[in-house]
All heavy atoms as an XYZ file, in Angstrom:
834
protein
N     -60.319    -47.934     27.185
C     -59.904    -48.636     25.950
C     -58.449    -48.421     25.771
O     -57.966    -47.291     25.831
C     -60.771    -48.117     24.784
C     -60.289    -48.624     23.460
S     -61.316    -48.083     22.167
C     -61.764    -49.591     21.454
N     -57.685    -49.446     25.516
C     -56.239    -49.389     25.352
C     -55.968    -49.152     23.828
O     -56.598    -49.667     22.999
C     -55.533    -50.628     25.816
N     -54.931    -48.338     23.637
C     -54.549    -48.053     22.271
C     -53.108    -48.650     22.073
O     -52.271    -48.594     23.009
C     -54.524    -46.617     21.958
O     -53.662    -45.944     22.806
C     -55.916    -45.971     22.043
N     -52.889    -49.213     20.921
C     -51.573    -49.735     20.695
C     -50.797    -48.897     19.620
O     -51.445    -48.309     18.770
C     -51.709    -51.196     20.072
N     -49.568    -48.787     19.874
C     -48.717    -47.993     18.935
C     -48.039    -48.978     17.957
O     -47.461    -49.945     18.389
C     -47.623    -47.255     19.704
O     -48.246    -46.409     20.683
C     -46.863    -46.403     18.754
N     -48.238    -48.669     16.732
C     -47.668    -49.550     15.669
C     -46.250    -49.110     15.405
O     -45.958    -47.922     15.287
C     -48.413    -49.490     14.368
C     -49.843    -50.021     14.462
C     -50.535    -49.793     13.107
C     -49.856    -51.505     14.756
N     -45.316    -50.058     15.337
C     -43.910    -49.778     15.029
C     -43.863    -49.507     13.498
O     -44.594    -50.092     12.782
C     -43.078    -50.939     15.473
N     -42.973    -48.627     13.123
C     -42.879    -48.399     11.663
C     -42.395    -49.685     10.961
O     -41.609    -50.470     11.557
C     -41.795    -47.285     11.559
C     -41.121    -47.302     12.855
C     -41.993    -47.856     13.871
N     -42.885    -49.942      9.834
C     -42.454    -51.138      9.101
C     -40.954    -51.149      8.829
O     -40.360    -50.121      8.578
C     -43.228    -51.118      7.793
C     -43.600    -49.658      7.590
C     -43.727    -49.090      8.968
N     -40.421    -52.314      8.956
C     -38.961    -52.460      8.588
C     -38.799    -52.649      7.116
O     -39.423    -53.498      6.550
C     -38.404    -53.719      9.336
C     -38.509    -53.546     10.834
C     -36.924    -53.965      8.965
C     -38.198    -54.783     11.623
N     -38.025    -51.717      6.530
C     -37.920    -51.775      5.085
C     -36.571    -52.399      4.744
O     -35.607    -52.294      5.525
C     -38.002    -50.379      4.483
O     -37.005    -49.514      5.054
N     -36.553    -52.962      3.608
C     -35.315    -53.616      3.104
C     -34.354    -52.426      2.694
O     -34.812    -51.390      2.309
C     -35.582    -54.486      1.907
N     -33.145    -52.706      2.806
C     -32.170    -51.635      2.420
C     -32.336    -51.305      0.939
O     -32.591    -52.174      0.101
C     -30.786    -52.222      2.674
C     -30.989    -53.687      2.924
C     -32.388    -53.874      3.290
N     -32.220    -50.086      0.579
C     -32.414    -49.567     -0.765
C     -31.043    -49.899     -1.497
O     -29.972    -49.401     -1.013
C     -32.794    -48.184     -0.878
C     -32.868    -47.689     -2.267
C     -34.085    -47.938     -0.157
N     -31.065    -50.581     -2.543
C     -29.878    -50.807     -3.353
C     -30.052    -50.062     -4.667
O     -31.005    -50.259     -5.398
C     -29.763    -52.320     -3.611
C     -28.527    -52.568     -4.505
C     -29.637    -53.086     -2.329
N     -29.038    -49.234     -4.985
C     -29.074    -48.535     -6.223
C     -28.988    -49.476     -7.411
O     -28.408    -50.562     -7.242
C     -27.849    -47.543     -6.257
N     -29.547    -49.080     -8.525
C     -29.426    -49.939     -9.742
C     -27.969    -49.976    -10.261
O     -27.207    -49.167     -9.948
C     -30.363    -49.317    -10.737
C     -30.480    -47.894    -10.263
C     -30.304    -47.914     -8.827
N     -27.683    -51.082    -10.966
C     -26.336    -51.203    -11.564
C     -26.059    -50.027    -12.467
O     -26.865    -49.695    -13.350
C     -26.302    -52.527    -12.318
C     -25.025    -52.800    -12.989
C     -23.883    -53.043    -12.265
C     -24.894    -52.702    -14.399
C     -22.620    -53.255    -12.864
C     -23.670    -52.895    -15.007
C     -22.518    -53.209    -14.258
N     -24.941    -49.404    -12.218
C     -24.616    -48.226    -13.042
C     -24.026    -48.521    -14.419
O     -22.902    -48.263    -14.762
C     -23.583    -47.454    -12.139
C     -22.898    -48.616    -11.454
C     -23.967    -49.636    -11.134
N     -24.852    -49.208    -15.238
C     -24.373    -49.743    -16.515
C     -23.759    -48.631    -17.441
O     -22.811    -48.878    -18.081
C     -25.469    -50.524    -17.150
O     -26.582    -49.687    -17.501
N     -24.454    -47.477    -17.497
C     -24.024    -46.465    -18.481
C     -22.633    -45.930    -18.056
O     -21.752    -45.820    -18.936
C     -25.020    -45.297    -18.488
N     -22.431    -45.727    -16.767
C     -21.104    -45.202    -16.306
C     -20.046    -46.246    -16.506
O     -18.908    -45.939    -16.958
C     -21.201    -44.743    -14.847
N     -20.343    -47.501    -16.195
C     -19.374    -48.570    -16.333
C     -19.032    -48.747    -17.863
O     -17.867    -48.809    -18.192
C     -19.912    -49.925    -15.789
C     -19.034    -51.083    -16.088
C     -20.007    -49.777    -14.255
N     -20.056    -48.793    -18.726
C     -19.811    -48.931    -20.120
C     -18.974    -47.789    -20.696
O     -18.037    -48.027    -21.482
C     -21.126    -49.062    -20.834
N     -19.289    -46.542    -20.289
C     -18.538    -45.439    -20.773
C     -17.095    -45.456    -20.417
O     -16.233    -45.289    -21.238
C     -19.198    -44.135    -20.180
C     -18.507    -42.835    -20.572
C     -19.171    -41.662    -19.858
C     -18.355    -40.439    -19.804
N     -17.257    -40.468    -18.881
N     -16.811    -45.729    -19.116
C     -15.415    -45.750    -18.686
C     -14.632    -46.940    -19.253
O     -13.469    -46.777    -19.659
C     -15.297    -45.742    -17.172
C     -15.683    -44.375    -16.558
O     -15.952    -43.455    -17.326
O     -15.609    -44.237    -15.326
N     -15.306    -48.085    -19.328
C     -14.666    -49.247    -19.908
C     -14.308    -48.968    -21.404
O     -13.219    -49.294    -21.890
C     -15.510    -50.515    -19.790
C     -15.341    -51.370    -18.575
C     -16.306    -52.551    -18.647
C     -13.955    -51.832    -18.375
N     -15.333    -48.482    -22.114
C     -15.104    -48.184    -23.585
C     -13.945    -47.227    -23.761
O     -13.060    -47.417    -24.617
C     -16.349    -47.595    -24.177
C     -16.215    -47.174    -25.685
C     -17.529    -46.690    -26.279
N     -18.399    -47.757    -26.556
C     -18.301    -48.595    -27.597
N     -17.343    -48.455    -28.457
N     -19.153    -49.520    -27.759
N     -13.925    -46.193    -22.988
C     -12.878    -45.203    -23.137
C     -11.489    -45.824    -22.839
O     -10.528    -45.570    -23.638
C     -13.121    -44.062    -22.095
O     -12.064    -43.135    -22.119
N     -11.374    -46.629    -21.804
C     -10.059    -47.183    -21.480
C      -9.665    -48.298    -22.498
O      -8.514    -48.355    -22.880
C     -10.115    -47.830    -20.083
C     -10.152    -46.817    -18.942
C      -8.885    -45.980    -18.926
O      -7.780    -46.469    -19.048
O      -9.053    -44.722    -18.714
N     -10.627    -48.999    -22.937
C     -10.359    -50.038    -23.977
C      -9.879    -49.418    -25.291
O      -8.930    -49.836    -25.981
C     -11.617    -50.901    -24.284
C     -11.892    -51.990    -23.162
C     -13.274    -52.519    -23.369
C     -10.838    -53.089    -23.147
N     -10.520    -48.305    -25.675
C     -10.116    -47.604    -26.935
C      -8.746    -46.998    -26.788
O      -7.923    -47.067    -27.707
C     -11.158    -46.541    -27.297
C     -12.394    -47.186    -27.908
C     -10.597    -45.518    -28.294
C     -13.551    -46.290    -28.189
N      -8.479    -46.467    -25.625
C      -7.064    -45.959    -25.400
C      -6.032    -47.058    -25.400
O      -4.969    -46.897    -26.001
C      -6.998    -45.272    -23.992
C      -7.721    -43.912    -23.980
C      -7.231    -42.913    -25.106
O      -6.025    -42.771    -25.338
O      -8.144    -42.405    -25.798
N      -6.362    -48.245    -24.931
C      -5.400    -49.403    -24.968
C      -5.263    -49.841    -26.430
O      -4.162    -50.118    -26.879
C      -5.940    -50.532    -24.158
N      -6.321    -49.826    -27.249
C      -6.170    -50.220    -28.618
C      -5.375    -49.172    -29.415
O      -4.521    -49.561    -30.192
C      -7.640    -50.374    -29.242
C      -7.567    -50.416    -30.762
C      -8.313    -51.620    -28.747
N      -5.621    -47.931    -29.147
C      -4.826    -46.880    -29.799
C      -3.334    -47.017    -29.513
O      -2.505    -46.863    -30.363
C      -5.289    -45.466    -29.383
C      -6.611    -45.007    -29.941
C      -6.908    -43.622    -29.357
C      -8.090    -42.954    -29.941
N      -8.371    -41.646    -29.332
N      -3.018    -47.262    -28.201
C      -1.635    -47.389    -27.844
C      -0.976    -48.622    -28.538
O       0.110    -48.506    -29.049
C      -1.475    -47.523    -26.346
N      -1.696    -49.700    -28.539
C      -1.159    -50.921    -29.180
C      -1.031    -50.787    -30.668
O      -0.009    -51.172    -31.265
C      -2.082    -52.104    -28.828
C      -1.544    -53.484    -29.312
C      -0.371    -53.963    -28.514
O      -0.115    -53.501    -27.421
O       0.296    -54.859    -29.026
N      -1.989    -50.075    -31.263
C      -1.969    -49.901    -32.696
C      -0.771    -48.985    -33.100
O      -0.093    -49.150    -34.064
C      -3.283    -49.243    -33.189
N      -0.500    -47.977    -32.207
C       0.608    -47.105    -32.449
C       1.962    -47.821    -32.434
O       2.837    -47.629    -33.282
C       0.590    -45.975    -31.421
O       1.718    -45.153    -31.531
N       2.076    -48.717    -31.444
C       3.277    -49.498    -31.334
C       3.473    -50.418    -32.499
O       4.584    -50.555    -33.031
C       3.275    -50.340    -29.961
C       3.368    -49.431    -28.784
C       4.333    -51.374    -30.016
C       3.081    -50.085    -27.450
N       2.393    -50.977    -32.994
C       2.430    -51.948    -34.078
C       2.420    -51.287    -35.446
O       2.592    -51.958    -36.524
C       1.336    -52.956    -33.987
C       1.411    -53.874    -32.794
C       0.293    -54.920    -32.818
C       0.480    -55.885    -31.657
N      -0.649    -56.873    -31.606
N       2.176    -49.999    -35.452
C       2.131    -49.286    -36.777
C       0.847    -49.574    -37.463
O       0.801    -49.488    -38.774
N      -0.213    -49.913    -36.800
C      -1.514    -50.163    -37.453
C      -2.380    -48.929    -37.428
O      -2.532    -48.266    -36.421
C      -2.305    -51.294    -36.599
C      -3.659    -51.557    -37.166
C      -1.409    -52.562    -36.598
N      -2.911    -48.628    -38.632
C      -3.802    -47.503    -38.778
C      -5.166    -47.853    -38.273
O      -5.777    -48.877    -38.568
C      -3.858    -47.044    -40.242
N      -5.822    -46.918    -37.490
C      -7.150    -47.104    -36.969
C      -8.093    -46.142    -37.623
O      -7.629    -45.064    -38.154
C      -7.174    -46.929    -35.451
C      -6.479    -47.995    -34.653
C      -6.377    -47.518    -33.156
C      -7.186    -49.312    -34.774
N      -9.410    -46.387    -37.659
C     -10.361    -45.479    -38.146
C     -10.332    -44.167    -37.383
O      -9.875    -44.134    -36.258
C     -11.727    -46.159    -37.972
C     -11.435    -47.573    -37.759
C     -10.005    -47.640    -37.181
N     -10.841    -43.081    -38.007
C     -10.753    -41.792    -37.309
C     -11.732    -41.574    -36.190
O     -11.502    -40.657    -35.328
C     -10.962    -40.830    -38.435
C     -11.777    -41.545    -39.455
C     -11.320    -42.943    -39.355
N     -12.852    -42.273    -36.137
C     -13.896    -42.047    -35.086
C     -13.873    -43.067    -34.029
O     -13.498    -44.261    -34.292
C     -15.279    -41.985    -35.743
O     -15.601    -43.315    -36.232
C     -15.369    -40.923    -36.837
N     -14.253    -42.743    -32.801
C     -14.277    -43.619    -31.691
C     -15.276    -44.822    -31.964
O     -14.900    -45.965    -31.620
C     -14.638    -42.886    -30.409
C     -13.585    -41.893    -29.951
C     -13.981    -41.210    -28.680
C     -12.200    -42.481    -29.854
N     -16.490    -44.579    -32.497
C     -17.379    -45.714    -32.714
C     -16.752    -46.703    -33.646
O     -16.905    -47.942    -33.609
C     -18.641    -45.047    -33.319
C     -18.636    -43.720    -32.716
C     -17.184    -43.305    -32.710
N     -16.047    -46.158    -34.745
C     -15.451    -47.065    -35.718
C     -14.257    -47.809    -35.104
O     -14.055    -49.038    -35.389
C     -14.927    -46.206    -36.899
N     -13.476    -47.230    -34.214
C     -12.433    -47.917    -33.553
C     -13.048    -49.077    -32.648
O     -12.542    -50.141    -32.614
C     -11.590    -47.017    -32.638
C     -10.807    -46.000    -33.520
C     -10.660    -47.790    -31.723
C     -10.147    -44.855    -32.701
N     -14.167    -48.780    -32.014
C     -14.799    -49.757    -31.194
C     -15.263    -51.024    -31.981
O     -15.203    -52.139    -31.417
N     -15.651    -50.843    -33.166
C     -16.079    -52.010    -34.000
C     -15.017    -52.626    -34.829
O     -15.232    -53.672    -35.439
C     -17.282    -51.618    -34.848
O     -16.906    -50.592    -35.770
N     -13.857    -52.001    -34.943
C     -12.782    -52.558    -35.740
C     -12.127    -53.753    -35.147
O     -11.878    -53.771    -33.928
C     -11.634    -51.446    -35.911
O     -12.193    -50.341    -36.572
C     -10.486    -51.996    -36.681
N     -12.001    -54.859    -35.906
C     -11.350    -56.017    -35.362
C      -9.939    -55.681    -34.903
O      -9.094    -55.165    -35.677
C     -11.288    -56.987    -36.519
C     -12.400    -56.537    -37.432
C     -12.417    -55.028    -37.272
N      -9.684    -55.980    -33.650
C      -8.349    -55.699    -33.072
C      -8.227    -56.566    -31.776
O      -8.988    -56.369    -30.855
C      -8.171    -54.228    -32.719
C      -6.739    -53.772    -32.409
C      -5.990    -53.266    -33.455
C      -6.190    -53.909    -31.195
C      -4.681    -52.881    -33.275
C      -4.884    -53.577    -30.977
C      -4.109    -53.068    -32.026
N      -7.238    -57.395    -31.769
C      -7.023    -58.278    -30.622
C      -6.661    -57.576    -29.384
O      -5.723    -56.791    -29.379
C      -6.051    -59.375    -30.950
C      -5.916    -60.477    -29.868
C      -7.208    -61.255    -29.654
O      -7.993    -61.495    -30.596
N      -7.516    -61.639    -28.454
N      -7.435    -57.727    -28.220
C      -7.185    -57.066    -26.972
C      -6.879    -58.190    -26.046
O      -7.736    -58.977    -25.694
C      -8.400    -56.221    -26.513
C      -8.815    -55.254    -27.604
C      -8.056    -55.524    -25.236
C     -10.173    -54.582    -27.331
N      -5.648    -58.196    -25.524
C      -5.142    -59.178    -24.594
C      -5.985    -59.197    -23.294
O      -6.286    -58.143    -22.773
C      -3.653    -58.968    -24.346
C      -3.039    -60.057    -23.538
O      -2.758    -61.096    -24.093
O      -2.920    -59.848    -22.303
N      -6.226    -60.416    -22.764
C      -6.976    -60.453    -21.520
C      -6.270    -59.802    -20.353
O      -6.951    -59.230    -19.487
C      -7.303    -61.924    -21.205
O      -6.109    -62.705    -21.106
N      -4.981    -59.821    -20.348
C      -4.243    -59.196    -19.213
C      -4.381    -57.666    -19.303
O      -4.419    -56.981    -18.256
C      -2.717    -59.545    -19.330
C      -2.392    -61.003    -19.021
C      -0.931    -61.271    -19.210
C      -2.885    -61.408    -17.614
N      -4.495    -57.146    -20.453
C      -4.730    -55.689    -20.601
C      -6.117    -55.338    -20.072
O      -6.304    -54.394    -19.342
C      -4.626    -55.218    -22.095
C      -5.108    -53.833    -22.256
C      -3.196    -55.402    -22.586
N      -7.080    -56.167    -20.376
C      -8.435    -55.937    -19.953
C      -8.500    -56.123    -18.391
O      -9.182    -55.303    -17.768
C      -9.431    -56.948    -20.577
C     -10.853    -56.666    -20.090
C      -9.408    -56.710    -22.113
N      -7.867    -57.054    -17.825
C      -7.819    -57.191    -16.328
C      -7.278    -55.928    -15.726
O      -7.848    -55.470    -14.712
C      -6.938    -58.413    -15.923
C      -6.600    -58.385    -14.429
C      -7.699    -59.711    -16.263
N      -6.276    -55.320    -16.283
C      -5.687    -54.136    -15.710
C      -6.624    -52.929    -15.898
O      -6.575    -51.993    -15.044
C      -4.342    -53.798    -16.392
O      -4.491    -53.390    -17.712
N      -7.547    -52.967    -16.823
C      -8.474    -51.898    -17.087
C      -9.619    -51.975    -16.097
O     -10.246    -50.979    -15.763
C      -8.963    -51.877    -18.550
C      -7.826    -51.464    -19.458
C     -10.205    -51.090    -18.701
C      -8.125    -51.560    -20.929
N      -9.913    -53.127    -15.527
C     -11.024    -53.309    -14.623
C     -11.017    -52.314    -13.467
O     -12.019    -51.883    -12.948
C     -11.103    -54.708    -14.088
C     -11.544    -55.825    -15.050
C     -11.516    -57.135    -14.376
C     -12.902    -55.516    -15.707
N      -9.797    -51.995    -13.037
C      -9.672    -51.084    -11.860
C     -10.312    -49.728    -12.088
O     -10.674    -49.049    -11.144
C      -8.196    -50.934    -11.441
S      -7.188    -50.137    -12.636
N     -10.505    -49.377    -13.348
C     -11.118    -48.107    -13.700
C     -12.551    -48.018    -13.221
O     -13.049    -46.924    -12.754
C     -11.034    -47.860    -15.222
C     -11.865    -46.659    -15.643
C      -9.587    -47.612    -15.616
N     -13.300    -49.120    -13.282
C     -14.666    -49.119    -12.918
C     -14.958    -49.552    -11.482
O     -16.141    -49.414    -10.975
C     -15.531    -49.955    -13.881
C     -15.473    -49.358    -15.305
C     -15.108    -51.431    -13.895
N     -13.951    -50.071    -10.789
C     -14.168    -50.512     -9.359
C     -14.684    -49.381     -8.488
O     -15.552    -49.605     -7.668
C     -12.920    -51.148     -8.844
C     -12.673    -52.527     -9.535
C     -11.424    -53.189     -9.142
O     -10.499    -52.525     -8.569
O     -11.273    -54.391     -9.462
N     -14.189    -48.136     -8.622
C     -14.690    -47.043     -7.767
C     -16.189    -46.730     -7.990
O     -16.937    -46.409     -7.120
C     -13.838    -45.853     -8.047
C     -12.593    -46.421     -8.653
C     -12.944    -47.656     -9.359
N     -16.597    -46.950     -9.283
C     -17.996    -46.733     -9.642
C     -18.905    -47.749     -8.904
O     -19.955    -47.449     -8.415
C     -18.221    -46.780    -11.162
C     -17.419    -45.641    -11.862
C     -19.686    -46.706    -11.522
C     -17.394    -45.784    -13.297
N     -18.368    -48.994     -8.975
C     -19.123    -50.144     -8.446
C     -19.041    -50.262     -6.922
O     -19.954    -50.861     -6.292
C     -18.645    -51.371     -9.104
C     -18.761    -51.439    -10.594
C     -18.030    -52.664    -11.167
C     -20.240    -51.462    -11.025
N     -17.927    -49.793     -6.403
C     -17.766    -49.946     -4.905
C     -17.335    -51.319     -4.506
O     -17.439    -51.718     -3.405
N     -16.838    -52.166     -5.492
C     -16.335    -53.490     -5.211
C     -15.081    -53.718     -6.037
O     -14.871    -53.076     -7.051
C     -17.385    -54.580     -5.567
C     -17.706    -54.568     -7.057
C     -18.637    -54.451     -4.725
C     -18.482    -55.799     -7.563
N     -14.331    -54.691     -5.661
C     -13.153    -55.130     -6.409
C     -13.674    -56.268     -7.292
O     -14.283    -57.168     -6.768
C     -12.054    -55.596     -5.515
C     -10.742    -55.857     -6.247
C      -9.613    -56.205     -5.299
O      -9.516    -55.638     -4.227
O      -8.790    -57.078     -5.702
N     -13.342    -56.196     -8.570
C     -13.798    -57.248     -9.509
C     -12.747    -58.369     -9.609
O     -11.514    -58.090     -9.662
C     -14.016    -56.638    -10.871
C     -15.162    -55.641    -10.973
C     -15.127    -54.927    -12.333
C     -16.481    -56.356    -10.842
N     -13.197    -59.581     -9.658
C     -12.305    -60.698     -9.820
C     -11.739    -60.735    -11.243
O     -12.457    -60.363    -12.214
C     -13.044    -61.975     -9.446
C     -14.436    -61.550     -9.768
C     -14.548    -60.051     -9.458
N     -10.565    -61.229    -11.463
C      -9.996    -61.354    -12.774
C     -10.846    -62.300    -13.628
O     -10.819    -62.185    -14.882
C      -8.536    -61.934    -12.730
C      -7.569    -60.956    -12.027
O      -7.981    -59.818    -11.769
O      -6.474    -61.363    -11.711
N     -11.607    -63.154    -13.019
C     -12.402    -64.170    -13.713
C     -13.557    -63.538    -14.574
O     -14.072    -64.238    -15.412
C     -12.936    -65.158    -12.772
O     -13.797    -64.598    -11.830
N     -13.840    -62.264    -14.393
C     -14.860    -61.677    -15.232
C     -14.331    -61.465    -16.674
O     -15.122    -61.249    -17.671
C     -15.427    -60.290    -14.733
C     -16.114    -60.462    -13.385
C     -14.412    -59.220    -14.703
N     -13.005    -61.518    -16.810
C     -12.399    -61.345    -18.183
C     -12.248    -62.652    -18.764
O     -11.788    -63.673    -18.122
C     -11.033    -60.638    -18.057
C     -10.337    -60.564    -19.413
C     -11.202    -59.219    -17.439
N     -12.571    -62.791    -19.992
C     -12.463    -64.060    -20.769
C     -11.026    -64.377    -21.073
O     -10.352    -63.541    -21.593
C     -13.294    -63.941    -22.077
C     -13.337    -65.288    -22.818
C     -14.114    -65.137    -24.062
N     -13.274    -64.513    -25.031
C     -13.665    -64.262    -26.284
N     -14.870    -64.488    -26.655
N     -12.857    -63.677    -27.105
N     -10.609    -65.589    -20.766
C      -9.243    -66.006    -21.124
C      -9.047    -65.934    -22.610
O      -9.929    -66.350    -23.432
C      -9.012    -67.418    -20.642
O      -9.267    -67.511    -19.253
C      -7.616    -67.884    -20.918
N      -7.959    -65.366    -23.095
C      -7.700    -65.314    -24.507
C      -8.010    -63.887    -25.031
O      -7.590    -63.616    -26.188
N      -8.686    -63.077    -24.338
C      -8.952    -61.701    -24.730
C     -10.165    -61.572    -25.650
O     -11.079    -62.445    -25.680
N     -10.147    -60.493    -26.368
C     -11.365    -60.114    -27.228
C     -10.851    -59.644    -28.574
O      -9.763    -59.186    -28.754
C     -12.133    -59.018    -26.515
C     -12.570    -59.416    -25.083
C     -11.769    -59.098    -24.000
C     -13.710    -60.140    -24.894
C     -12.133    -59.464    -22.713
C     -14.111    -60.566    -23.631
C     -13.307    -60.251    -22.525
O     -13.717    -60.615    -21.291
N     -11.784    -59.755    -29.558
C     -11.489    -59.353    -30.913
C     -11.763    -57.963    -31.261
O     -11.424    -57.542    -32.350
N     -12.393    -57.178    -30.404
C     -12.676    -55.769    -30.588
C     -13.189    -55.155    -29.305
O     -13.514    -55.924    -28.383
C     -13.771    -55.584    -31.706
O     -14.997    -55.971    -31.215
N     -13.187    -53.887    -29.282
C     -13.705    -53.133    -28.052
C     -15.160    -53.497    -27.924
O     -15.567    -53.777    -26.745
C     -13.497    -51.616    -28.243
C     -14.233    -50.914    -27.158
C     -12.055    -51.268    -28.250
N     -15.982    -53.482    -28.958
C     -17.412    -53.802    -28.855
C     -17.621    -55.211    -28.350
O     -18.504    -55.418    -27.471
C     -18.114    -53.619    -30.154
C     -18.210    -52.141    -30.568
O     -17.962    -51.261    -29.670
O     -18.522    -51.859    -31.777
N     -16.834    -56.142    -28.813
C     -16.961    -57.540    -28.327
C     -16.604    -57.593    -26.858
O     -17.314    -58.258    -26.047
C     -15.997    -58.508    -29.152
C     -16.217    -59.923    -28.664
C     -15.146    -60.844    -29.193
O     -13.939    -60.462    -29.230
N     -15.555    -62.024    -29.708
N     -15.565    -56.936    -26.424
C     -15.185    -56.937    -25.022
C     -16.346    -56.386    -24.181
O     -16.712    -56.947    -23.120
C     -13.899    -56.099    -24.807
N     -16.958    -55.292    -24.592
C     -17.989    -54.684    -23.787
C     -19.217    -55.572    -23.762
O     -19.819    -55.720    -22.672
C     -18.379    -53.327    -24.414
C     -17.361    -52.193    -24.157
C     -17.751    -51.000    -24.985
C     -17.274    -51.832    -22.663
N     -19.536    -56.232    -24.870
C     -20.723    -57.064    -24.905
C     -20.556    -58.217    -23.919
O     -21.559    -58.660    -23.297
C     -20.937    -57.582    -26.365
O     -21.171    -56.504    -27.242
C     -22.045    -58.580    -26.468
N     -19.322    -58.763    -23.891
C     -19.150    -59.906    -22.951
C     -18.818    -59.486    -21.553
O     -19.198    -60.227    -20.585
C     -18.057    -60.801    -23.565
C     -18.465    -61.425    -24.857
C     -17.437    -62.349    -25.433
O     -16.332    -62.520    -24.878
N     -17.751    -62.931    -26.621
N     -18.194    -58.345    -21.297
C     -17.815    -57.992    -19.992
C     -18.999    -57.386    -19.129
O     -19.074    -57.683    -17.963
C     -16.715    -56.916    -19.986
C     -15.285    -57.424    -20.254
C     -14.375    -56.231    -20.578
C     -14.808    -58.137    -19.018
N     -19.822    -56.575    -19.728
C     -20.808    -55.911    -18.979
C     -21.818    -56.864    -18.183
O     -22.003    -56.638    -17.044
C     -21.641    -54.882    -19.814
C     -20.861    -53.670    -20.194
C     -21.583    -52.839    -21.214
C     -20.471    -52.807    -18.964
N     -22.250    -57.895    -18.846
C     -23.198    -58.852    -18.061
C     -22.374    -59.595    -16.961
O     -22.920    -59.752    -15.850
C     -23.636    -59.763    -19.117
C     -23.416    -59.165    -20.459
C     -22.265    -58.233    -20.276
N     -21.140    -59.852    -17.167
C     -20.338    -60.505    -16.174
C     -20.065    -59.566    -14.979
O     -20.080    -59.959    -13.831
C     -19.020    -61.026    -16.728
C     -19.221    -62.139    -17.693
C     -17.934    -62.551    -18.330
N     -17.955    -63.968    -18.613
C     -16.861    -64.682    -18.957
N     -15.668    -64.126    -19.041
N     -16.929    -65.973    -19.241
N     -19.749    -58.316    -15.290
C     -19.482    -57.361    -14.251
C     -20.767    -57.097    -13.458
O     -20.748    -57.038    -12.214
C     -18.964    -56.032    -14.841
C     -17.564    -56.262    -15.366
C     -18.963    -54.885    -13.819
C     -16.962    -55.086    -16.236
N     -21.894    -56.999    -14.153
C     -23.149    -56.765    -13.467
C     -23.532    -57.935    -12.574
O     -23.987    -57.734    -11.432
C     -24.337    -56.537    -14.457
C     -25.616    -56.201    -13.804
C     -26.731    -55.850    -14.798
O     -26.513    -55.901    -15.991
O     -27.840    -55.510    -14.291
N     -23.276    -59.192    -13.026
C     -23.576    -60.328    -12.165
C     -22.758    -60.365    -10.968
O     -23.222    -60.636     -9.832
C     -23.381    -61.590    -13.006
N     -21.482    -59.995    -11.073
C     -20.598    -59.920     -9.972
C     -21.037    -58.858     -8.977
O     -21.091    -59.112     -7.718
C     -19.139    -59.703    -10.455
S     -17.984    -59.618     -9.090
N     -21.433    -57.740     -9.523
C     -21.847    -56.640     -8.733
C     -23.172    -57.004     -7.930
O     -23.249    -56.758     -6.765
C     -22.131    -55.376     -9.563
C     -22.641    -54.175     -8.839
C     -21.878    -53.245     -8.199
C     -23.998    -53.786     -8.698
N     -22.722    -52.274     -7.631
C     -24.034    -52.621     -7.947
C     -25.234    -54.375     -9.131
C     -25.161    -51.973     -7.665
C     -26.403    -53.688     -8.839
C     -26.387    -52.462     -8.123
N     -24.114    -57.631     -8.596
C     -25.378    -58.076     -7.951
C     -25.072    -59.084     -6.860
O     -25.665    -59.040     -5.786
C     -26.266    -58.638     -8.985
C     -26.997    -57.621     -9.819
C     -27.921    -58.279    -10.791
C     -28.622    -57.235    -11.621
N     -29.543    -57.828    -12.674
N     -24.142    -59.953     -7.064
C     -23.832    -61.010     -6.127
C     -23.297    -60.360     -4.827
O     -23.569    -60.766     -3.733
C     -22.799    -61.991     -6.664
C     -22.422    -63.132     -5.814
C     -21.516    -64.075     -6.508
C     -21.064    -65.202     -5.623
N     -20.185    -66.134     -6.311
N     -22.435    -59.336     -4.995
C     -21.799    -58.674     -3.899
C     -22.672    -57.644     -3.234
O     -22.587    -57.440     -2.016
C     -20.495    -58.066     -4.297
C     -19.493    -59.049     -4.876
C     -18.203    -59.018     -4.146
N     -17.248    -59.948     -4.687
C     -16.167    -59.611     -5.299
N     -15.808    -58.395     -5.409
N     -15.409    -60.566     -5.857
N     -23.501    -56.933     -4.046
C     -24.304    -55.869     -3.499
C     -25.748    -56.252     -3.172
O     -26.480    -55.503     -2.573
C     -24.302    -54.679     -4.429
C     -23.007    -53.956     -4.673
C     -22.720    -53.099     -3.515
C     -21.524    -52.171     -3.811
N     -21.389    -51.094     -2.887
N     -26.114    -57.391     -3.748
C     -27.544    -57.795     -3.533
C     -28.536    -56.938     -4.360
O     -29.670    -56.840     -4.036
N     -27.995    -56.420     -5.431
C     -28.892    -55.576     -6.345
C     -29.781    -56.274     -7.187
O     -29.747    -57.541     -7.287
N     -30.623    -55.607     -7.924
C     -31.525    -56.196     -8.900
C     -31.239    -55.664    -10.207
O     -30.632    -54.740    -10.476
C     -32.969    -55.800     -8.511
C     -33.336    -56.471     -7.169
C     -34.783    -56.098     -6.929
C     -35.182    -56.789     -5.605
N     -36.583    -56.670     -5.297
């Protein structure tokens, strides 16, 4: 009687989940620093807490946000296109994060094949 040897099943490459917490944390931190710097230059008083600064209406230029994207690229392992940033900027740190995170994740999934 002949016996056959089964080859091990071929598995799909394991893709790590999108690192949303790390991306959000670093983006929030950099956006708040940018707002603080701009407020200091303009002589605008900001609230004392970081969560309050995040929700305070403050125009953040799209070019500033594009320059901040490089902070999360090492976390993602990809270079993000400028197109993930909305033209015209954002009205607050929280608004920027709400709109940026899904776009960054979509770009990451497209490049990494993640879920």
